[in-house]
Phi, psi and omega in degrees: 000130178284166178301317180299318178295322178296317178297319179294322176299314179298321178299319178296316179297319181292321178295324176296320177296320179296322182293336179272353185280134179271327181284124179298327180290315178295320179299317178297322178296316178296318179296322178296318177297318178299318178297323178295319177297322178295317177298319177297321178299315179296319179293322180291328176292323179291326184256014185305319180293343181281131179285123182261123180277322179239117180233103185294342183279338181296129178094340181296320183267009176082018178220178178256168183289328184250000000 
């Protein structure tokens, strides 16, 4: 799974959490977080050829980038 795919996966999980939220303020917070993950996915696709020395997403989902 690429870094962009991992970010998109996290966005999907967060949006699912938002859909279960009853509080409009909390729901907006979850949606904002999901949008941030989508922006990170887009940025990682743009910078994919660049070698990243520190990647905070590696290991979060229990796998490696390659």
